[in-house]
C-alpha positions in Angstrom: 101.6 48.6 133.5 98.4 46.6 133.0 96.3 49.8 132.8 98.8 51.2 130.2 98.4 48.1 128.0 94.6 48.2 128.3 94.6 51.9 127.3 96.9 51.2 124.3 94.7 48.2 123.3 91.6 50.4 123.6 93.1 53.1 121.4 94.2 50.6 118.7 90.6 49.2 118.6 89.2 52.7 118.4 91.5 53.6 115.4 90.6 50.3 113.7 86.9 50.9 114.2 87.3 54.4 112.6 89.1 53.0 109.6 86.4 50.3 109.1 83.8 53.0 109.3 85.4 55.0 106.6 85.6 51.9 104.4 81.9 51.1 105.0 81.0 54.7 103.9 82.7 54.2 100.6 81.3 50.7 100.1 77.8 51.9 100.9 78.1 54.4 98.0 79.5 51.7 95.7 76.4 49.5 96.4 74.3 52.2 94.8 75.8 51.3 91.5 75.4 48.3 89.3 78.4 46.6 87.5 77.8 48.6 84.3 77.7 51.9 86.3 80.9 50.9 88.0 82.6 50.8 84.6 81.4 54.3 83.9 82.6 55.5 87.2 86.1 54.1 86.6 86.1 55.5 83.0 84.6 58.9 83.5 85.9 59.8 87.0 88.6 62.3 87.6 92.2 61.1 88.3 94.6 63.6 89.8 98.0 63.8 91.4 101.6 64.9 91.1 105.2 63.7 90.8 107.8 65.8 92.5 111.4 66.2 93.7 112.1 68.0 97.0 115.3 69.2 98.5 115.8 70.6 102.1 118.9 71.8 103.8 119.3 73.3 107.3 122.1 74.9 109.3 123.7 72.8 112.0 123.7 69.7 109.8 120.1 68.9 110.7 117.2 67.4 108.7 119.1 67.6 105.3 117.6 65.3 102.6 116.3 64.9 99.1 113.2 62.9 98.2 110.9 62.1 95.4 107.2 62.4 96.2 104.0 61.2 94.5 100.3 61.7 95.1 97.5 59.9 93.3 93.8 60.5 93.8 90.5 59.6 92.2 87.1 61.3 92.3 84.1 59.6 90.9 81.4 61.5 89.0 78.2 62.4 90.8 75.2 60.2 90.3 71.7 61.6 89.7 71.1 62.4 93.3 74.5 64.1 93.8 76.4 61.3 95.6 80.1 60.5 94.8 83.2 59.2 96.4 86.9 59.6 96.2 90.3 58.9 97.7 94.0 59.9 97.5 97.3 58.9 99.0 100.8 60.4 99.2 104.1 58.5 98.9 107.6 59.8 99.5 110.9 57.9 99.0 114.3 59.0 100.3 117.0 59.7 97.7 119.6 61.1 100.0 120.0 62.2 103.6 123.0 63.8 105.3 122.5 61.9 108.6 120.6 58.8 109.4 117.0 59.7 110.3 117.0 63.2 108.7 114.2 62.1 106.2 112.1 60.3 108.8 112.2 63.2 111.2 110.2 65.2 108.7 108.2 62.8 106.5 106.3 59.5 106.6 106.7 57.2 103.6 103.0 56.7 102.9 99.8 58.5 104.0 96.2 57.8 102.9 95.0 61.5 102.8 91.5 61.1 101.4 88.9 58.4 101.5 85.5 60.1 101.4 81.9 60.0 100.5 80.2 63.2 99.4 76.7 64.5 98.8 76.6 67.6 96.7 73.1 67.9 95.0 73.6 71.6 94.1 75.8 74.6 94.6 74.3 75.5 97.9 74.8 72.3 99.9 77.8 70.0 100.3 78.5 67.3 102.8 81.6 65.0 103.2 82.3 62.2 105.5 85.6 60.2 105.9 89.0 61.6 105.1 89.1 64.9 103.0 90.8 68.2 102.7 89.1 71.3 104.1 90.7 74.5 105.3 88.8 76.6 107.9 89.9 79.1 110.5 91.8 76.7 112.9 91.8 73.5 110.9 94.0 73.0 107.8 95.2 70.3 105.4 93.6 66.8 105.7 90.9 65.8 108.1 89.1 62.7 109.3 85.5 63.4 110.2 82.5 65.3 108.8 82.2 68.5 106.9 79.1 70.4 105.7 78.6 73.7 103.9 75.2 75.4 103.4 74.6 78.7 101.5 71.3 80.2 102.4 71.9 82.8 99.7 74.8 84.7 98.2 75.3 86.6 101.4 75.0 83.9 104.1 77.2 80.8 104.1 77.6 78.5 107.1 80.1 75.7 107.7 80.2 72.8 110.2 83.0 70.4 110.9 83.7 67.5 113.2 87.3 66.5 113.0 88.6 63.4 114.9 92.1 63.6 113.6 94.2 65.7 111.2 97.2 65.1 109.0 99.7 67.8 107.9 100.7 66.6 104.4 102.4 68.8 101.8 105.5 68.6 99.6 107.7 69.5 102.5 106.0 67.6 105.3 104.2 64.3 105.6 102.5 63.4 108.9 100.2 60.6 109.8 96.7 61.4 111.1 96.9 62.5 114.8 94.6 63.7 117.6 96.5 65.7 120.3 93.2 66.3 122.1 93.0 62.6 123.2 89.2 62.7 123.0 86.5 62.7 120.3 88.3 65.5 118.5 87.1 69.0 117.8 83.9 70.7 116.5 83.9 73.9 114.4 81.0 76.0 113.0 80.9 79.4 111.5 78.5 81.7 109.6 79.9 84.1 107.0 77.7 87.2 106.6 78.4 89.3 103.5 76.5 92.4 104.3 74.7 93.8 101.2 76.1 97.0 99.7 78.8 97.0 102.4 82.5 96.4 102.4 82.1 94.3 105.5 82.2 90.5 105.9 81.4 89.4 109.5 82.1 85.8 110.5 81.2 84.6 114.0 82.3 81.1 114.9 82.6 78.5 117.6 85.5 76.1 118.1 85.2 73.3 120.7 87.5 70.6 121.9 85.4 68.7 124.5 87.2 68.3 127.9 90.0 70.6 126.7 88.6 74.1 125.8 85.7 76.1 124.3 86.3 79.1 122.2 84.1 81.7 120.6 85.4 84.1 117.9 84.4 86.8 115.5 86.2 88.0 112.4 85.5 91.2 110.6 87.0 91.7 107.1 86.8 95.1 105.4 87.9 95.9 101.8 87.4 99.4 100.4 88.5 100.7 97.0 91.2 103.5 97.2 93.3 105.5 94.7 94.8 104.0 91.5 92.6 100.9 91.6 94.2 99.9 95.0 92.1 98.3 97.8 92.6 99.1 101.5 91.9 96.1 103.7 91.5 95.6 107.5 91.1 92.3 109.3 89.9 92.1 112.9 89.8 88.8 114.8 88.6 88.5 118.4 88.7 85.3 120.3 87.3 84.3 123.8 88.8 81.1 125.3 87.7 78.9 128.2 90.3 76.3 129.2 89.6 73.0 131.0 93.0 72.7 132.7 94.3 69.9 130.4 97.5 69.5 128.4 97.6 69.9 124.6 101.0 69.7 122.8 102.9 70.1 126.1 101.0 73.3 127.1 98.2 73.5 129.7 94.7 74.9 128.9 94.8 76.9 132.2 91.9 79.3 132.8 90.1 81.7 130.6 91.9 83.8 128.0 91.5 85.8 124.9 93.2 86.9 121.7 93.1 90.1 119.7 94.4 90.0 116.1 94.4 93.0 113.8 95.9 93.4 110.3 95.7 96.1 107.7 97.3 96.9 104.4 96.9 97.5 100.7 96.1 95.2 97.7 97.1 96.5 94.2 97.3 94.5 91.0 98.3 91.2 92.6 100.4 92.8 95.3 99.5 92.6 99.0 101.4 94.6 101.5 100.5 94.9 105.2 101.2 94.3 108.8 99.5 93.5 112.0 99.7 92.4 115.6 98.5 89.4 117.6 98.0 89.8 121.4 97.3 86.8 123.7 96.3 87.1 127.3 98.4 85.7 130.2 96.1 82.7 130.6 96.7 81.9 126.9 94.7 80.0 124.2 96.7 76.8 124.4 95.9 74.2 121.8 93.9 76.5 119.6 96.3 76.0 116.7 97.0 72.3 117.2 95.4 71.6 113.8 97.2 74.6 112.4 95.9 77.9 111.1 95.5 79.7 107.8 98.3 82.3 108.2 101.5 83.0 106.4 103.8 81.5 109.0 104.6 77.9 108.7 106.5 77.9 112.0 104.1 78.9 114.8 106.4 78.9 117.9 105.1 81.5 120.2 102.4 82.9 118.0 99.5 81.9 120.3 101.5 81.3 123.5 100.3 82.8 126.8 101.2 86.5 127.4 102.6 86.9 123.9 102.7 90.0 121.7 103.5 89.6 118.0 104.2 92.3 115.5 104.5 91.2 111.8 104.7 92.3 108.2 103.7 90.5 105.0 104.4 91.0 101.3 102.8 88.9 98.6 102.8 89.0 94.8 100.7 86.8 92.5 100.6 87.1 88.7 97.7 85.1 87.1 98.6 82.0 89.2 101.8 81.6 87.2 104.1 83.4 89.6 103.6 83.7 93.4 106.0 85.2 95.9 105.2 85.3 99.6 107.3 86.7 102.5 106.6 87.4 106.1 108.5 88.7 109.1 107.6 88.6 112.8 108.8 89.3 116.3 107.0 87.6 119.1 107.7 88.8 122.6 106.9 86.6 125.6 107.9 88.4 128.8 111.5 89.3 128.3 112.2 86.7 125.7 111.7 86.8 121.9 111.0 84.6 118.9 112.2 86.3 115.7 111.0 84.4 112.5 111.2 85.2 108.8 109.8 83.2 106.0 109.9 83.6 102.2 108.8 81.4 99.3 108.3 81.6 95.6 106.9 79.4 92.9 106.9 79.7 89.1 104.9 77.7 86.5 107.5 77.0 83.8 105.0 75.4 81.5 101.4 74.2 82.1 101.3 71.8 85.1 105.1 72.0 85.7 106.1 74.2 88.7 109.5 75.0 90.3 109.9 76.8 93.6 111.7 77.2 96.8 112.0 79.2 100.0 113.7 80.0 103.3 112.7 79.9 106.9 114.8 81.6 109.6 114.3 81.3 113.4 116.0 83.0 116.3 114.3 81.7 119.4 115.3 82.7 123.0 111.9 81.8 124.4 111.3 78.5 126.1 108.7 77.4 123.5 109.2 74.9 120.7 106.8 72.8 118.7 107.5 69.8 116.5 111.1 69.9 117.7 111.7 66.4 116.3 111.7 67.9 112.8 114.7 70.0 113.7 117.2 67.9 115.5 119.3 69.3 118.3 117.7 72.2 120.2 115.6 73.3 117.1 115.6 76.9 118.3 118.0 78.8 116.0 118.4 77.8 112.4 118.1 78.7 108.7 116.2 76.3 106.5 116.4 76.3 102.7 114.2 74.3 100.3 113.6 73.8 96.6 111.2 71.6 94.6 110.1 70.6 91.1 106.6 69.3 90.6 104.5 68.0 87.7 100.8 68.0 88.3 98.3 65.8 86.4 
């Protein structure tokens, strides 16, 4: 009991130290400015945010609620050397819930999503420290750590990230910053090589969670013009994984594994139609997606589970950013069990800065794998979820 209390006290002190460090970063940037300059920063900086209404309903009388949500952010202008700072926060308030706790199972009331300092002297170099948004291969939404991007030229761009903790925050989900790795977090680095006069973009990368796993991957993206102004595309993603026999999100990083991911299809006047397969070895790649992934599937049960084979199809349509429709369907086989998942969403910009939209998520899950089950009360395995929203951006 005493050791447990000491561990908890240590973690609280660690979190407090990180928050103090973030504040010091911003304050150090502020000290570069005089009082008159501060007035200019407040006057000429960029204020951004949104006000929205969100509705969610699920079968089985689970996680049904309506809320209003608000985000407010500020980005200062850059000084002569390229330094600036910024911050943002999200707020959600419950308007209705069918059962006590439905809203709290899915959303926090308040999350500080951004509090960063940035150095961006030119188009080729950018560095951020603190809390910021950055989406890379295995890390999505809001991150607490360090990010750098360097473009050697138009054909070579490299990225590096250290992420201590990550927060999944969107109109339909609000989560506090968390670190399921229980260590210093994760490190990610890649190099995007756009081969001159070639349809190939090759991106090797490394993704490390110290004391949990090491992974090395390579992505190959090919786009080639075809008939009637259509474009044929192929995506190949290979991953090598070395586990450290630890537990991440209730699954063990046991042994060495691999993943093979292949997708192909056609792009034509805003339409993308395609399909693919994801194959994971018996040893698995556990924890690789703990900070989520940039794919179409919001629900990731079974996608990267040991000994899983996924077949999927996707259909997207985008019209000048005013209308966007996305749909995806997958069947993931794990041994003799299956996860069948379909998702569809649409959004429409009614007038400038006013968007309405909605979507559905369906899940038939006979496999013994479930993530974020507290969001979906009961067994959370088989359900149909519907959602709708209205959002004003400023």
